[in-house]
Kinemage of the C-alpha trace (Angstrom):
@kinemage 1
@onewidth
@group {chain A} dominant
@subgroup {mainchain}
@vectorlist {calphas} color= white
{ca met a 1} P -177.657 87.234 200.788
{ca leu a 2} L -174.079 87.730 199.588
{ca asn a 3} L -175.203 90.088 196.826
{ca his a 4} L -177.299 92.041 199.323
{ca cys a 5} L -174.307 92.436 201.666
{ca ile a 6} L -172.045 93.532 198.814
{ca arg a 7} L -174.587 96.121 197.651
{ca thr a 8} L -175.103 97.421 201.201
{ca leu a 9} L -171.333 97.854 201.634
{ca ala a 10} L -171.023 99.507 198.224
{ca asp a 11} L -173.838 101.919 199.099
{ca leu a 12} L -171.978 102.930 202.245
{ca leu a 13} L -168.770 103.608 200.332
{ca met a 14} L -170.340 105.140 197.225
{ca pro a 15} L -174.049 105.918 197.740
{ca arg a 16} L -176.263 105.484 194.699
{ca ile a 17} L -178.724 108.261 193.999
{ca cys a 18} L -182.070 108.409 192.242
{ca leu a 19} L -181.762 109.529 188.627
{ca cys a 20} L -184.934 111.582 188.928
{ca cys a 21} L -184.835 113.329 192.319
{ca gly a 22} L -181.260 112.835 193.534
{ca ser a 23} L -182.228 111.148 196.798
{ca lys a 24} L -180.177 108.272 198.179
{ca leu a 25} L -181.310 104.864 196.957
{ca gly a 26} L -182.098 102.008 199.279
{ca ser a 27} L -180.416 98.647 198.871
{ca glu a 28} L -183.442 97.197 197.054
{ca glu a 29} L -184.040 100.181 194.756
{ca glu a 30} L -182.858 100.217 191.144
{ca his a 31} L -181.835 103.486 189.445
{ca ile a 32} L -184.765 105.530 190.778
{ca cys a 33} L -186.258 105.649 194.255
{ca gly a 34} L -189.514 104.013 195.253
{ca ala a 35} L -191.364 107.328 195.364
{ca cys a 36} L -190.278 108.289 191.833
{ca met a 37} L -191.081 104.815 190.538
{ca lys a 38} L -194.540 105.041 192.066
{ca asp a 39} L -195.110 108.390 190.354
{ca leu a 40} L -193.563 107.358 187.009
{ca pro a 41} L -195.746 109.244 184.492
{ca gln a 42} L -196.640 106.238 182.357
{ca thr a 43} L -198.290 107.017 179.029
{ca arg a 44} L -200.242 103.746 178.871
{ca tyr a 45} L -200.295 104.265 175.108
{ca trp a 46} L -199.676 100.538 174.618
{ca lys a 47} L -203.311 100.026 175.642
{ca leu a 48} L -204.688 102.410 173.009
{ca arg a 49} L -204.651 101.907 169.250
{ca glu a 50} L -205.305 105.606 168.720
{ca asn a 51} L -203.292 107.901 170.980
{ca pro a 52} L -201.513 111.262 170.478
{ca met a 53} L -198.204 109.577 169.676
{ca ala a 54} L -199.746 107.230 167.092
{ca glu a 55} L -201.794 110.017 165.533
{ca ser a 56} L -198.695 112.208 165.069
{ca phe a 57} L -196.738 109.311 163.573
{ca asn a 58} L -199.474 108.270 161.130
{ca ala a 59} L -200.243 111.850 160.083
{ca leu a 60} L -196.613 112.270 159.022
{ca ile a 61} L -196.675 108.952 157.175
{ca gln a 62} L -199.684 110.103 155.187
{ca lys a 63} L -198.004 113.436 154.474
{ca asn a 64} L -194.861 111.687 153.238
{ca met a 65} L -196.938 109.469 150.957
{ca gly a 66} L -198.385 112.512 149.204
{ca glu a 67} L -200.565 111.405 146.306
{ca asp a 68} L -199.538 107.771 146.712
{ca ala a 69} L -202.853 106.107 147.517
{ca ser a 70} L -201.410 102.674 148.313
{ca tyr a 71} L -202.702 101.134 151.553
{ca arg a 72} L -200.409 100.856 154.548
{ca pro a 73} L -201.341 99.306 157.894
{ca tyr a 74} L -201.840 101.722 160.776
{ca gly a 75} L -198.567 102.240 162.653
{ca his a 76} L -198.916 101.635 166.380
{ca ala a 77} L -196.982 103.830 168.797
{ca ala a 78} L -196.170 103.681 172.496
{ca ala a 79} L -193.743 105.066 175.053
{ca leu a 80} L -193.092 103.945 178.612
{ca tyr a 81} L -193.353 107.376 180.243
{ca phe a 82} L -193.762 111.071 179.511
{ca tyr a 83} L -190.557 113.027 179.013
{ca lys a 84} L -190.900 115.667 181.719
{ca gly a 85} L -189.377 116.875 184.985
{ca gly a 86} L -186.762 114.706 186.610
{ca tyr a 87} L -187.842 111.729 184.521
{ca lys a 88} L -185.972 113.240 181.568
{ca glu a 89} L -182.799 112.069 183.302
{ca ile a 90} L -183.615 108.395 182.650
{ca ser a 91} L -183.076 108.672 178.897
{ca lys a 92} L -180.431 111.396 179.249
{ca ser a 93} L -178.330 109.180 181.501
{ca leu a 94} L -178.222 106.549 178.751
{ca lys a 95} L -177.790 108.947 175.843
{ca tyr a 96} L -175.157 111.271 177.295
{ca arg a 97} L -173.636 109.509 180.328
{ca arg a 98} L -173.305 105.893 179.157
{ca asn a 99} L -175.600 104.585 181.898
{ca phe a 100} L -176.254 101.282 180.157
{ca ala a 101} L -177.556 99.579 183.284
{ca ala a 102} L -180.365 102.102 183.697
{ca gly a 103} L -181.102 102.155 179.976
{ca met a 104} L -181.399 98.370 179.837
{ca his a 105} L -183.498 98.300 183.013
{ca phe a 106} L -186.136 100.656 181.631
{ca ala a 107} L -185.893 99.088 178.160
{ca arg a 108} L -186.920 95.776 179.736
{ca met a 109} L -189.844 97.549 181.407
{ca leu a 110} L -190.862 98.901 177.998
{ca gly a 111} L -190.448 95.495 176.367
{ca thr a 112} L -192.520 93.766 179.037
{ca thr a 113} L -195.412 96.206 178.597
{ca leu a 114} L -195.288 95.844 174.796
{ca ala a 115} L -195.258 92.051 175.056
{ca gly a 116} L -198.536 92.249 176.955
{ca ser a 117} L -200.152 94.590 174.434
{ca gln a 118} L -202.486 93.344 171.702
{ca phe a 119} L -200.949 95.911 169.352
{ca phe a 120} L -197.321 94.811 169.671
{ca arg a 121} L -197.304 91.122 170.484
{ca asp a 122} L -197.126 90.210 166.781
{ca val a 123} L -193.936 92.222 166.137
{ca asp a 124} L -191.502 89.976 164.280
{ca leu a 125} L -188.556 92.353 163.801
{ca val a 126} L -187.159 95.147 165.983
{ca val a 127} L -185.057 97.848 164.312
{ca pro a 128} L -183.319 100.718 166.153
{ca ile a 129} L -183.331 104.130 164.507
{ca pro a 130} L -179.700 104.567 163.416
{ca leu a 131} L -177.230 107.348 164.092
{ca his a 132} L -175.027 108.745 161.366
{ca trp a 133} L -171.668 106.970 161.518
{ca thr a 134} L -169.844 110.144 162.563
{ca arg a 135} L -172.155 110.698 165.529
{ca arg a 136} L -171.978 107.067 166.527
{ca trp a 137} L -168.177 107.194 166.301
{ca arg a 138} L -168.058 110.215 168.601
{ca arg a 139} L -170.530 108.750 171.092
{ca gly a 140} L -169.267 105.206 170.837
{ca tyr a 141} L -172.706 103.590 170.718
{ca asn a 142} L -176.289 104.094 169.602
{ca gln a 143} L -178.638 104.454 172.572
{ca ala a 144} L -181.581 103.262 170.459
{ca glu a 145} L -179.757 100.002 169.788
{ca val a 146} L -179.241 99.417 173.525
{ca ile a 147} L -182.988 99.790 174.045
{ca ala a 148} L -183.922 97.777 170.962
{ca arg a 149} L -181.968 94.679 171.947
{ca glu a 150} L -183.734 94.478 175.323
{ca val a 151} L -187.155 95.074 173.763
{ca ala a 152} L -186.534 92.379 171.135
{ca thr a 153} L -185.629 89.887 173.860
{ca cys a 154} L -188.885 90.635 175.686
{ca leu a 155} L -190.890 90.259 172.472
{ca gly a 156} L -189.072 87.070 171.521
{ca cys a 157} L -188.061 88.279 168.060
{ca pro a 158} L -184.817 89.300 166.330
{ca cys a 159} L -183.239 92.739 166.436
{ca asp a 160} L -181.552 93.970 163.258
{ca ala a 161} L -179.334 96.960 164.039
{ca arg a 162} L -177.968 97.075 160.479
{ca met a 163} L -181.158 97.055 158.434
{ca leu a 164} L -181.389 100.861 158.351
{ca lys a 165} L -178.625 103.386 157.888
{ca arg a 166} L -178.581 107.158 158.094
{ca ala a 167} L -177.371 108.059 154.623
{ca arg a 168} L -176.581 111.675 155.390
{ca his a 169} L -175.702 113.678 158.448
{ca thr a 170} L -178.538 115.787 159.849
{ca arg a 171} L -178.347 118.624 162.332
{ca thr a 172} L -179.859 118.214 165.773
{ca gln a 173} L -183.649 118.285 165.900
{ca thr a 174} L -183.756 119.929 169.330
{ca his a 175} L -184.535 123.510 168.310
{ca leu a 176} L -186.554 122.804 165.145
{ca asn a 177} L -190.333 122.998 164.778
{ca leu a 178} L -192.414 120.193 163.267
{ca glu a 179} L -191.929 121.350 159.673
{ca gly a 180} L -188.224 121.919 160.221
{ca arg a 181} L -187.782 118.480 161.770
{ca ala a 182} L -189.545 116.787 158.864
{ca gln a 183} L -187.437 118.634 156.292
{ca asn a 184} L -184.242 117.942 158.227
{ca val a 185} L -184.658 114.147 158.107
{ca ala a 186} L -186.461 113.808 154.749
{ca gly a 187} L -184.603 111.219 152.684
{ca ala a 188} L -181.951 110.806 155.377
{ca phe a 189} L -182.453 107.046 155.802
{ca arg a 190} L -181.863 104.039 153.564
{ca val a 191} L -182.431 100.320 153.909
{ca arg a 192} L -178.939 98.851 154.112
{ca arg a 193} L -180.171 95.279 153.732
{ca ser a 194} L -183.571 93.715 153.417
{ca pro a 195} L -184.511 90.986 155.903
{ca asn a 196} L -185.835 88.940 152.955
{ca gly a 197} L -183.852 85.754 152.591
{ca ser a 198} L -181.554 86.590 155.513
{ca gly a 199} L -182.763 83.655 157.563
{ca met a 200} L -183.485 86.075 160.393
{ca leu a 201} L -187.259 85.634 160.224
{ca gly a 202} L -189.336 82.507 160.506
{ca asn a 203} L -191.894 83.579 157.915
{ca thr a 204} L -192.146 81.445 154.798
{ca asp a 205} L -191.266 84.366 152.533
{ca gly a 206} L -188.735 85.900 154.923
{ca cys a 207} L -190.592 89.218 154.864
{ca pro a 208} L -191.486 90.851 158.188
{ca arg a 209} L -195.166 91.406 158.885
{ca his a 210} L -194.660 93.943 161.674
{ca ile a 211} L -191.486 95.992 162.178
{ca leu a 212} L -191.018 97.906 165.414
{ca leu a 213} L -188.767 100.963 165.241
{ca ile a 214} L -187.062 101.890 168.520
{ca asp a 215} L -185.712 105.228 169.732
{ca asp a 216} L -185.073 106.846 173.096
{ca val a 217} L -187.487 109.816 172.920
{ca phe a 218} L -190.457 110.576 170.658
{ca thr a 219} L -191.028 114.285 170.022
{ca thr a 220} L -192.928 114.861 166.763
{ca gly a 221} L -192.423 111.544 164.969
{ca ala a 222} L -190.524 113.103 162.050
{ca thr a 223} L -187.519 110.792 162.374
{ca ala a 224} L -189.649 107.657 162.747
{ca ala a 225} L -191.791 108.646 159.756
{ca ala a 226} L -188.663 109.182 157.625
{ca cys a 227} L -187.505 105.675 158.577
{ca glu a 228} L -190.939 104.287 157.716
{ca ala a 229} L -190.718 105.898 154.278
{ca ala a 230} L -187.305 104.305 153.663
{ca ile a 231} L -188.561 100.874 154.733
{ca his a 232} L -191.527 101.007 152.370
{ca gln a 233} L -189.275 101.836 149.455
{ca thr a 234} L -187.942 98.285 149.823
{ca leu a 235} L -190.555 96.196 151.651
{ca pro a 236} L -194.184 95.576 150.658
{ca ala a 237} L -196.816 98.142 151.626
{ca lys a 238} L -198.572 95.450 153.709
{ca thr a 239} L -195.696 95.470 156.234
{ca arg a 240} L -196.776 97.319 159.356
{ca val a 241} L -194.222 99.741 160.798
{ca ser a 242} L -194.719 100.862 164.396
{ca ile a 243} L -192.648 102.917 166.833
{ca ala a 244} L -191.823 102.543 170.535
{ca thr a 245} L -189.611 104.692 172.734
{ca leu a 246} L -188.607 104.978 176.350
{ca ala a 247} L -190.142 108.453 176.607
{ca cys a 248} L -192.560 110.688 174.783
{ca val a 249} L -192.882 114.466 174.874
{ca glu a 250} L -196.371 115.263 176.142
{ca his a 251} L -198.424 117.301 173.703
């Protein structure tokens, strides 16, 4: 009751608005209004082994492998919602405006859906896609890490924000096509430390069976596939690498 009264008073003094449509939020609404939440364009990809996001991700993995015929488990892929219209502001508010509360709120929604999915419930290590140190220094944080920590909590497994590093600075992917994106991030990532023997995992050999990469938005999958390539330069081919994001560009 006290918290409700405090929020009501705060809303009178400084009204909260919906991230998606700009309307005034009610005292019981969190970050977006009830109407926008009802219409949240969920992908429901966590229910499908084969979906457009997973197909794009795995096609790039195969392309990166080239003539390497070694077997790798199919990488699962899911996003909470489609990146379109006013819903773009959910991830943008975290990435550009330091809205950690909203980012964590929707990251928990993502984590909860993944925990209930047959394709993600066996994830034993969550790894955020890293920023180059110069970009992280300018921004002050990595938005993927904010999301990853909440998802890991929901999945009941560790989050290792230092396993991967971006070894070289890459230009923004925003205005590049698929081929340009892939070339831009090719070889850009390295495994900083292997989880083997770190005590982080409960497996007998300390090697993760299923790594989940986390980012804010999935566009073509080029960045995730480059991270997958770096991981499999260090870890066994049998390790499954999947990807989950808050949002996904609809193809």
